[in-house]
N, C-alpha and C positions, 0 to 999 in steps of 0.2 A: 205779662204783668197787667192784663186788662183790668183786673179787679184789685190791683195793688193799693194798699193804704199806707200813707206816711203820716207821721205826727208832725205838727208845727207848733212848737212850744214857745209862747210869747213871754219874754222877760225883759222887755224894753219899752220905753215910752212912759208918758205920764200915768197911764192906766195901771202900770205896774210899779208905781212909786208911792211911798207914804209921804215923802216930801222931796224937795229938790236935792237933798243930800242923802236920803235913805231910799234904796231900791229894795222893794219887798222881797224879790227873789233871792236876795243875799243876806237876809236876816237868818239867824240860826234857830232851828227847832231841834231840841235835843243836841245831837252831835253833828248835825249837817245843815247846809243851807236849805232854805225853803224850796229852791229850784230842784234840788236833788230828789225830792219826793216825787215830783211830776215826772222827771226823767226816768226814775226807777220804774214807775208804773207803765210808762210807754215802752221801756226797754223789755219789760216782762210780758207785755201783751203779745200773744202769738199772731194776732191779726196785723200788727204794725211791722212793716219791713224796713222802714227808715225813719229817722228823726232829724228835723232841722230845728235848731235853737236860735232864737233871735234875742240878742242882748245889746247893751250899750257898748260903745267902743272901749270904754275903760274896763269892762268886765270880761271881754272876750278871752284874754289869756287865762284868767282864773277859771272860766268855764271849761276850757280845754283841760286844765289840771283836774277839775272835778270829774270830767268824763273819763279821764285816765285812771284816777284814784278809785272810782266806784265801778269801773268796767262797763260803762254804758256803750256797748259795742254797736248799737243800732244808730248812734248819732253819726250822720253823714256830713253835716256842715254846721259850723257856728257862724252866724251871720250878724253883722252890725246893723241895728235898726235905726229908726229915726225918732224924732221927738213926738210925732203923731202916729197913732196906731196904723193909719192907712199906709204910711211910708214903711213902717216895720213889716206890715203884711206883704206889701209889694216886694220888699227885700227878701223876705223869707221864701215866698212863693217862687221867686226867680231860681231858687236852688232846689226846688222839688222837680224830679225828673218828669219830663213831659208825658211819658207813658204810664205814669201813676194816675189812676182814675179818681181816687178819693183822698181828701186831706182831713185829718182829725185835728182841729184847732183847739188849743188849750192855753189858758192863761195861768202862768206860774203862781199867781196869787191864790189859786185854789189847790193847796198842797195835799188835800185828802183824797184826790182822785185815785181810783183803783183800776187795775187792768181789766176787770170784768165789765166795768161801766164803759171803758173805752171800746171794748169788744162789742158791747151791746149797741153803741152808737154806730159802729162800723156795720154790724149786721143789719140794722134798720136802714142805713144808707144804701146798702146793696139791694135791699128789697124795695125800698120806697123812694129813693132819691136823696134822702138826707136823714140825719139822726142827731137830735138835740136833747141832751140831758136836761131833765126838768123835774121839779118837785111840786106836787099839788099844794096849794095854799088852803089849809083846812078852815081857817077862820074868815069872818066877814071882812071884805075889802071895800073901802070907800075912797072917794075923792073928797078933798076939803078945800074950802076957801076961807082965809082969815080965821082959821081955827074952828070953823063950823063945818059939819058934814054937808057936802053938796049933793052927793049921789052915791048910792050903793052900787058897786060894779059887778058883784057876783050873783046878781039875781037871775040872769038868763043862762048861766053856765058855770062850769068849774073854771077857776083861775089857777094858773101855773106860774111858778118862778123859773125862768130859764137859767140854766147853770152852764158849767163847763165840765167836760169837753163837748164839742159839736163837730160832726162829720159832714162835709159838704163836697160837691163835685169840684175837683181841682180846676177844671176849665172855667166854671162859673166864678170861682174865687179869683182866678187869674184875670178874668175880664173885669171884675169889680175893682181889683187893685192892680191896675196896669203899671208897668215900669215907669212910663213917662208921667211925671208929677202933674203936668198940665191937663192930663186926661183923667186924673184921679179925684174922686169925691171923698170928702172926709166924713164917712159914715160914722154914726155913733157906736156901732158895733157890727159884728158879722151878720147877726140876724137881720138888721136893717138892710145891709148890703145884699143879702140873698133874697129878701122879699122884693127888693127893687129889681133883682134879676129874674123874678117870677119863679123862684125855686120854692116849692111848698115845704115849710119846716115840719118835720115829723117828730113828735115828742117821744123820748125814751124815758119813761117814768122811773124814778128811783125814790125809795123811802129811806135811803141812808143819809143821815144828817151830814151835811158838809158845810164848811164855812170858808168865806173868802177873807183874806187878810187885807184889811183896808187901813189899819193903824197898828201901832205897836201893842195896843191894848188887846188886839185880837189874838196875839200869840198864846196867851195862857188858855183861853177857851179851846183853841185848836189842839194844844198839847193835851188838855184834859180829855177831849174826845178821842184823840189818837190812842190814849191809854185804855 
């Protein structure tokens, strides 16, 4: 299993909540929860051998029911996460087998992920050491101060929006998110964590429009694109 890849699907913590009462992963799109779309994509991807799902304690039982209802046979473990992403990542990684070399991390708030994009990030990681889904930003990008343009940022090169999923070495992720909380930094995201670990992020370009659900208002546009 030297080159084995597991999926780590994150559906816990503030990053996956619209509010303290509403968890993004459990809103309904058509006839199923948002989380089910990501789990289906990972379950259908031939490169993925196992899946760990990280959820809140209150949702663990309902996720087990979801896994059984939709036949997500690759789900190996449903893990209770923490309030912070770093704690949730540490909890999830603890249940990824040590002989797994690569972990494809995905946030459930991106429900439009497809098996082929997961596979492309896996292929890139096996070749180059990482694979990060990304989309080129075609328009001018600037920084601003007090409503006025301060600097144009895309003069010296193409700019990209980093998306989800992202495939990284399991060992590097485990080191960035150790089990002991006192040894754990609260990185803004996995990209920051892997840059700190001196892992070079390799982009996996996609031109497929994908949206992240950050509010209830995002449900309608996602549904429209899915159709």
